[in-house]
GUMAR-125202 format. One record per residue: residue number from 0; residue in three letters; x, y, z of N, C-alpha, C in turn. Coordinates in Angstrom, 3 decimals. Layout:
N
PT  pos  code    n.east   n.north      n.up   ca.east  ca.north     ca.up    c.east   c.north      c.up
PT  NUM   ALA         X         Y         Z         X         Y         Z         X         Y         Z
...
This chain:
71
PT  pos  code    n.east   n.north      n.up   ca.east  ca.north     ca.up    c.east   c.north      c.up
PT    0   MET    -0.818    32.422   -22.491    -0.246    31.093   -22.394    -1.231    30.056   -22.913
PT    1   ASN    -0.721    29.095   -23.617    -1.577    28.019   -24.089    -1.967    27.121   -22.932
PT    2   ARG    -3.116    26.543   -23.044    -3.580    25.628   -22.009    -2.696    24.389   -21.945
PT    3   LYS    -2.174    23.963   -23.109    -1.292    22.800   -23.158    -0.050    23.010   -22.300
PT    4   ASN     0.542    24.191   -22.374     1.774    24.479   -21.648     1.568    24.528   -20.139
PT    5   GLN     0.387    24.890   -19.688     0.117    24.985   -18.257     0.061    23.616   -17.595
PT    6   ASN    -0.339    22.583   -18.321    -0.520    21.266   -17.745     0.686    20.352   -17.889
PT    7   ARG     1.781    20.845   -18.415     2.960    20.007   -18.636     3.681    19.745   -17.321
PT    8   LEU     4.208    18.522   -17.183     5.011    18.173   -16.029     6.426    18.688   -16.215
PT    9   GLN     7.208    18.577   -15.163     8.620    18.937   -15.255     9.285    18.043   -16.292
PT   10   PRO    10.222    18.563   -17.093    10.882    17.734   -18.109    11.549    16.515   -17.475
PT   11   PHE    11.480    15.393   -18.176    12.067    14.164   -17.660    13.584    14.269   -17.657
PT   12   GLN    14.190    13.764   -16.559    15.637    13.707   -16.432    16.006    12.370   -15.817
PT   13   SER    17.187    11.866   -16.152    17.647    10.605   -15.587    17.749    10.733   -14.071
PT   14   GLY    17.306     9.693   -13.375    17.389     9.670   -11.912    16.144    10.149   -11.199
PT   15   GLN    15.175    10.698   -11.912    13.942    11.157   -11.260    13.163     9.968   -10.722
PT   16   ILE    12.500    10.185    -9.569    11.608     9.174    -9.009    10.253     9.833    -8.789
PT   17   TRP     9.219     9.226    -9.357     7.847     9.714    -9.250     7.061     8.760    -8.367
PT   18   ARG     6.327     9.278    -7.374     5.512     8.464    -6.476     4.062     8.501    -6.938
PT   19   MET     3.461     7.301    -7.035     2.062     7.164    -7.432     1.381     6.227    -6.446
PT   20   GLY     0.832     6.772    -5.380     0.178     5.933    -4.387     1.181     5.005    -3.716
PT   21   ASP     1.029     3.688    -3.925     1.924     2.716    -3.290     3.044     2.247    -4.211
PT   22   SER     3.151     2.817    -5.408     4.209     2.411    -6.333     5.065     3.619    -6.732
PT   23   ASN     6.238     3.319    -7.275     7.170     4.350    -7.725     7.562     4.096    -9.165
PT   24   LEU     7.977     5.141    -9.844     8.480     5.039   -11.210     9.809     5.784   -11.250
PT   25   GLN    10.877     5.077   -11.616    12.204     5.671   -11.676    12.636     5.821   -13.131
PT   26   ILE    13.024     7.035   -13.517    13.490     7.320   -14.868    14.960     6.913   -14.959
PT   27   ASP    15.289     6.040   -15.924    16.670     5.597   -16.092    17.397     6.391   -17.164
PT   28   LEU    16.822     6.490   -18.352    17.492     7.120   -19.480    16.464     7.885   -20.301
PT   29   VAL    16.800     9.099   -20.683    15.887     9.938   -21.461    16.525    10.226   -22.812
PT   30   GLY    15.798     9.893   -23.885    16.261    10.176   -25.238    15.462    11.305   -25.846
PT   31   LYS    15.527    11.441   -27.161    14.790    12.509   -27.842    13.286    12.325   -27.715
PT   32   THR    12.822    11.101   -27.940    11.374    10.853   -27.896    10.990     9.727   -26.944
PT   33   LEU    11.951     8.918   -26.499    11.649     7.762   -25.658    12.276     7.885   -24.281
PT   34   VAL    11.667     7.185   -23.313    12.154     7.186   -21.933    12.242     5.735   -21.451
PT   35   HIS    13.388     5.364   -20.858    13.560     4.070   -20.215    13.242     4.274   -18.734
PT   36   TYR    12.383     3.408   -18.161    11.990     3.587   -16.769    11.715     2.247   -16.103
PT   37   LYS    11.692     2.261   -14.750    11.323     1.104   -13.951    10.104     1.484   -13.116
PT   38   HIS     9.086     0.638   -13.143     7.877     0.858   -12.361     7.816    -0.248   -11.315
PT   39   TYR     7.915     0.107   -10.031     7.992    -0.897    -8.971     7.180    -0.469    -7.759
PT   40   LYS     6.858    -1.444    -6.917     6.139    -1.181    -5.673     7.103    -1.306    -4.502
PT   41   GLY     6.910    -0.477    -3.488     7.764    -0.530    -2.310     9.174    -0.063    -2.600
PT   42   GLN    10.141    -0.629    -1.887    11.532    -0.221    -2.027    12.341    -1.120    -2.953
PT   43   THR    11.787    -2.267    -3.369    12.533    -3.169    -4.240    12.553    -2.623    -5.658
PT   44   LYS    13.747    -2.488    -6.221    13.907    -1.908    -7.555    14.269    -2.990    -8.567
PT   45   ARG    13.680    -4.179    -8.423    14.011    -5.287    -9.305    13.080    -5.384   -10.509
PT   46   ALA    12.351    -4.365   -10.794    11.422    -4.372   -11.927    12.189    -4.304   -13.241
PT   47   PRO    11.645    -4.886   -14.300    12.320    -4.787   -15.603    12.259    -3.356   -16.146
PT   48   VAL    13.200    -3.036   -16.989    13.227    -1.713   -17.619    12.177    -1.687   -18.722
PT   49   SER    11.339    -0.668   -18.710    10.305    -0.494   -19.722    10.657     0.709   -20.589
PT   50   LEU    10.012     0.797   -21.733    10.279     1.852   -22.698     8.953     2.457   -23.143
PT   51   ALA     8.879     3.792   -23.140     7.653     4.469   -23.575     8.020     5.821   -24.168
PT   52   GLY     7.128     6.362   -24.972     7.289     7.708   -25.508     7.076     8.732   -24.408
PT   53   LYS     7.675     9.896   -24.548     7.566    10.934   -23.524     6.117    11.349   -23.298
PT   54   ASP     5.357    11.530   -24.382     3.961    11.953   -24.252     3.123    10.896   -23.539
PT   55   VAL     3.353     9.632   -23.877     2.595     8.535   -23.266     2.902     8.458   -21.775
PT   56   LEU     4.172     8.558   -21.409     4.562     8.485   -20.005     4.023     9.681   -19.224
PT   57   GLU     4.023    10.855   -19.838     3.480    12.042   -19.175     1.984    11.876   -18.892
PT   58   LYS     1.241    11.358   -19.858    -0.190    11.116   -19.655    -0.418    10.096   -18.546
PT   59   PHE     0.419     9.044   -18.508     0.314     8.014   -17.471     0.552     8.614   -16.085
PT   60   LEU     1.573     9.461   -15.950     1.871    10.071   -14.660     0.760    11.023   -14.230
PT   61   LYS     0.206    11.790   -15.169    -0.901    12.688   -14.830    -2.137    11.910   -14.402
PT   62   LYS    -2.433    10.829   -15.120    -3.606    10.014   -14.816    -3.518     9.420   -13.418
PT   63   ASN    -2.307     9.025   -13.008    -2.100     8.412   -11.706    -1.701     9.427   -10.634
PT   64   LYS    -1.771    10.722   -10.942    -1.478    11.808   -10.009    -0.115    11.621    -9.353
PT   65   ALA     0.891    11.436   -10.189     2.252    11.208    -9.703     2.858    12.503    -9.157
PT   66   VAL     3.713    12.340    -8.141     4.410    13.449    -7.516     5.901    13.181    -7.599
PT   67   LEU     6.671    14.167    -8.039     8.123    14.030    -8.134     8.708    14.094    -6.739
PT   68   ILE     9.416    13.020    -6.309    10.001    13.029    -4.965    11.511    13.184    -4.995
PT   69   GLN    12.150    12.874    -6.129    13.592    13.028    -6.248    13.917    13.417    -7.676
PT   70   GLY    14.621    14.538    -7.854    14.889    15.023    -9.190    16.309    14.958    -9.616
């Protein structure tokens, strides 16, 4: 197995919620290369929708030690 494949997160799907300390990241829409998401603190989901590439978002979640709480 390649080392790259061992460190990959679960594939992004619409509706996923990732917990990172005191903030959450909710995946809204997943395309071929881009992901629409909301990054918010606490229970309020009034954050603006952001857009990032799948690789960039995966690195961000790994860096912040995110845990999938709802898939």
